[in-house]
C-alpha positions, 0 to 999 in steps of 0.5 A: 518114249521121247526123251524130250517129250517125257520130261516134265516142265516145272511152272515157276511162281507167278506163271499161270497156265490155262489149258482149254482143249488143245489150246494152251495159254501161259501168263507171266510177268513179261506177258501172255502167250497162246498156242494151239497144239495138235488135238492128239497130244494131251497136255496136263497140269498137275501139282505145278508141272506140265506133262505131255503125253501121246496116245500111240507110238506112231511116227507122227505122234512121236514127232509131235510129242517132243515138239509140243513139250519143247514149245510149251517149255519155250512159252513158260521160259518166255513169259517168266524170263524172256529171250535175248539175241545179240548181234554185232556190227563190223565195218567202217561207218556201220552203226545202229541206233534206236529212235522212237522204239524203232531200230535204225541201221546205217549200213553203207547204203544210200539210205537208212534202214528202219525196222519197227518194234512190235508189242512183244519185241524190243530193241536195245543198242548199248551206249558203250558199244557205240552203235556196234551191238544190237540186243533183241528182247522178247517173250516169243523165242520164235519171233526173236529168232526171226527178227534177228535173222531179218536184221542180219539179212540187211547186211550179212557178213562177207568172208573177205573183210568180215564186214556186216551184221553177225550173231554174237556167237557166230564164227565167220570163215575168212577167205584169203584175197586175190593177192595170194599171200602164201607165195 
């Protein structure tokens, strides 16, 4: 039995779960998420907890069991609390700002990079960070992660000076320059 798949998901107050065959809809105070799962995997709502079961111990059913439970848990957490990803900007003259709901990045190119927000995503640049930090909020964990990766891709951190956009908890391995400081 899958360790992840057999753990029940507690549905918090204010969150409603609707199961229609293999399609599950989760509504909460932050929004609504709908996802279709594999028809072999069974999702049941009993006494405020979601349980995921599989029909057999075949390899593909074992893989789908844990995956389905993890995706359902992310949906429940997303509509009740939401997900956040924080990016830091390093480099002289590099900065970010939010203009009209869109993220505007000034990263040393000849032009500004504009990234539009979506219905489920929002950007925030704290005033005390002086444009050196970007906070991405949303209800879909997958979408928040993809957007954070896309923003980071605009100017990934380089190993010599450390300039670029990085995740807040990311550690960049620095390289020594050509001068050979060890001699």
